[in-house]
Backbone bond lengths (Angstrom), bond angles and torsions (degrees), N, CA, C in turn:
res aa  C-N    CA-C-N  psi(-1)  N-CA   C-N-CA  omega(-1)  CA-C   N-CA-C  phi
1 M - - - 1.447 - - 1.531 109.14 -
2 A 1.319 116.03 137.00 1.460 121.18 -179.40 1.523 110.51 -71.62
3 P 1.330 117.27 146.72 1.466 119.76 176.61 1.532 110.23 -63.75
4 R 1.315 115.88 156.03 1.464 120.98 -176.24 1.527 113.34 -59.44
5 Y 1.328 118.00 -35.14 1.467 119.84 -178.84 1.532 111.85 -67.72
6 A 1.323 117.81 -13.43 1.455 121.96 -175.88 1.526 113.51 -83.57
7 C 1.321 117.91 -5.26 1.461 119.35 -178.85 1.520 110.62 -149.05
8 F 1.317 114.27 136.20 1.460 121.56 177.56 1.519 107.28 -141.88
9 T 1.317 117.44 126.26 1.461 122.01 178.76 1.516 108.38 -116.91
10 H 1.310 115.75 115.71 1.464 121.78 -177.43 1.532 109.52 -98.55
11 R 1.314 115.81 80.72 1.464 121.88 -175.14 1.527 113.25 -66.64
12 E 1.320 118.06 -20.26 1.468 120.88 179.67 1.531 112.94 -86.91
13 C 1.317 117.16 -3.86 1.466 120.80 178.81 1.526 109.24 -62.59
14 E 1.315 116.33 137.09 1.462 120.25 -178.88 1.529 113.12 -65.36
15 Y 1.332 117.62 -13.87 1.459 121.26 -179.97 1.528 113.25 -104.30
16 F 1.305 117.15 -1.84 1.479 121.39 -175.30 1.518 112.17 -74.44
17 P 1.334 118.13 135.54 1.455 126.45 -17.90 1.526 109.84 -76.35
18 C 1.299 116.69 137.74 1.465 122.01 -172.02 1.524 113.95 -85.70
19 H 1.310 118.09 -9.25 1.458 121.19 179.58 1.524 109.74 -117.07
20 P 1.343 117.16 130.62 1.462 119.78 178.67 1.524 110.85 -60.92
21 G 1.316 116.14 138.92 1.454 120.94 178.32 1.513 114.57 83.37
22 A 1.315 117.76 1.51 1.467 120.92 -179.26 1.521 110.58 -71.38
23 E 1.321 115.69 142.24 1.467 121.47 174.64 1.526 107.29 -88.94
24 P 1.328 118.78 111.99 1.469 120.73 -177.09 1.531 114.20 -54.80
25 D 1.341 117.88 -32.02 1.469 120.05 -178.58 1.520 113.16 -80.49
26 N 1.334 117.48 -8.90 1.454 120.99 179.15 1.531 109.71 -128.67
27 F 1.326 116.64 36.35 1.459 120.86 -176.39 1.518 109.90 -111.94
28 N 1.326 115.78 120.48 1.455 122.03 -178.20 1.530 109.59 -100.10
29 C 1.317 116.10 114.09 1.475 121.54 179.43 1.531 112.05 -86.60
30 L 1.321 117.19 -1.30 1.464 120.97 -177.63 1.532 111.44 -55.75
31 F 1.316 116.40 -37.46 1.463 120.65 178.94 1.522 109.72 -104.17
32 C 1.311 116.86 54.08 1.460 122.20 -179.85 1.518 110.06 -53.89
33 Y 1.311 117.02 -47.02 1.460 122.18 171.90 1.519 105.77 -100.79
34 C 1.304 116.42 111.03 1.459 121.89 -170.01 1.531 112.95 -60.91
35 P 1.332 117.60 121.60 1.465 120.33 177.90 1.527 112.34 -72.60
36 L 1.338 117.35 -11.13 1.460 120.89 -179.71 1.529 112.38 -89.47
37 Y 1.317 117.60 -11.88 1.461 121.76 -177.17 1.535 112.45 -52.56
38 P 1.334 119.18 -44.70 1.471 119.42 -178.67 1.532 114.27 -63.91
39 L 1.326 117.64 -13.50 1.463 119.97 179.85 1.523 112.15 -76.47
40 G 1.331 116.72 -3.57 1.464 120.85 178.77 1.511 112.05 62.25
41 A 1.321 116.33 -136.35 1.462 121.81 -177.37 1.528 112.44 -65.11
42 A 1.323 117.99 -17.73 1.464 122.07 -179.12 1.525 112.50 -87.09
43 C 1.318 118.24 8.77 1.468 121.12 -175.45 1.525 112.89 -65.98
44 G 1.325 117.85 -28.43 1.458 120.69 179.66 1.518 114.20 92.51
45 G 1.313 117.40 -5.12 1.460 121.11 179.60 1.514 111.49 -96.47
46 S 1.324 115.03 177.56 1.463 119.11 178.04 1.526 108.39 -100.13
47 F 1.308 115.95 122.10 1.461 121.23 -176.93 1.525 108.74 -144.73
48 V 1.308 115.09 167.10 1.462 122.12 175.51 1.521 106.30 -120.32
49 L 1.299 116.38 133.88 1.453 120.84 177.03 1.528 108.54 -85.74
50 L 1.319 116.87 122.21 1.456 122.36 -179.50 1.524 110.37 -79.44
51 P 1.343 117.31 158.73 1.469 120.53 -178.88 1.529 113.78 -54.45
52 D 1.337 117.05 -29.77 1.467 119.02 -179.17 1.533 112.72 -86.95
53 G 1.345 117.10 5.43 1.458 120.91 176.01 1.515 115.39 95.52
54 R 1.326 118.18 -10.14 1.468 120.54 178.30 1.525 110.57 -77.37
55 K 1.316 115.66 155.56 1.459 121.41 176.76 1.521 109.57 -92.03
56 D 1.327 116.48 134.81 1.464 122.23 171.47 1.520 106.35 -102.92
57 C 1.314 116.25 106.95 1.462 122.13 -175.59 1.528 111.84 -103.46
58 S 1.320 117.65 15.22 1.468 120.72 -174.28 1.524 112.94 -62.82
59 A 1.328 118.90 -23.70 1.462 120.95 178.59 1.530 112.51 -95.32
60 C 1.315 117.50 0.95 1.467 121.57 -177.11 1.522 110.89 -88.80
61 L 1.313 115.91 128.36 1.467 121.32 178.15 1.524 112.04 -114.54
62 Y 1.331 117.78 -0.50 1.464 121.06 -173.84 1.538 113.76 -50.20
63 P 1.331 120.81 -54.54 1.465 118.66 -178.13 1.527 113.33 -75.04
64 H 1.315 117.43 -8.50 1.464 120.84 -176.48 1.526 113.61 -98.29
65 R 1.316 117.77 -3.68 1.467 120.24 175.30 1.520 107.77 -87.40
66 R 1.320 114.84 127.15 1.476 119.17 -174.99 1.524 112.56 -55.53
67 E 1.316 119.08 -32.71 1.469 121.06 -177.80 1.529 112.71 -72.81
68 N 1.320 118.57 -9.86 1.466 121.23 -179.71 1.532 113.70 -96.47
69 Y 1.317 117.96 3.26 1.469 121.02 -177.51 1.535 112.22 -52.05
70 E 1.325 116.98 -54.48 1.466 120.29 -176.10 1.524 111.53 -62.14
71 A 1.328 117.63 -39.29 1.463 120.60 179.81 1.529 110.88 -65.22
72 V 1.330 117.28 -40.51 1.465 120.55 179.00 1.528 110.17 -64.67
73 V 1.314 117.43 -45.86 1.466 121.10 -179.34 1.531 110.42 -64.02
74 R 1.322 117.57 -40.28 1.478 120.23 177.78 1.528 110.52 -62.67
75 R 1.328 117.47 -41.15 1.470 120.58 179.09 1.523 110.92 -62.86
76 C 1.323 116.63 -24.92 1.471 121.30 179.83 1.525 111.80 -91.19
77 G 1.317 117.07 2.55 1.459 120.71 176.24 1.512 115.83 101.65
78 G 1.320 118.44 3.24 1.469 121.33 178.73 1.519 110.66 -99.79
79 S 1.315 115.88 179.47 1.470 120.43 179.70 1.516 111.32 -89.89
80 G 1.343 116.87 -24.00 1.459 120.45 -176.84 1.510 113.36 81.26
81 R 1.332 116.93 4.64 1.467 120.56 -177.11 1.519 113.22 -103.98
82 G 1.302 118.17 8.87 1.456 120.64 176.19 1.511 113.78 103.98
83 P 1.315 116.22 168.12 1.469 121.70 -175.68 1.510 114.01 -59.00
84 A 1.330 118.81 -40.20 1.463 120.94 -177.17 1.526 111.03 -65.35
85 A 1.322 117.44 -33.06 1.454 121.21 -179.05 1.525 111.77 -75.46
86 E 1.320 117.77 -18.89 1.462 121.47 -177.30 1.524 112.23 -76.78
87 T 1.341 118.38 -21.67 1.462 120.42 -175.72 1.492 112.72 -89.80
């Protein structure tokens, strides 16, 4: 089971759930603004490239699934094991 700090679901958010097909009970709002977006095509999520070059990530649930917390943090350069493990 993931530690409590690894998942936050903001059910009162006016946009919740913000991705079509998301399971509200398994939706992690911690990465509301995806930290993987700057990785471009190497982000690992499912996205569509728009004609103007921007990514449309509205169908991507990768960073919002609670079980992907550690993988997302590792991709961003952390260990995914929490603040104490980072020092």
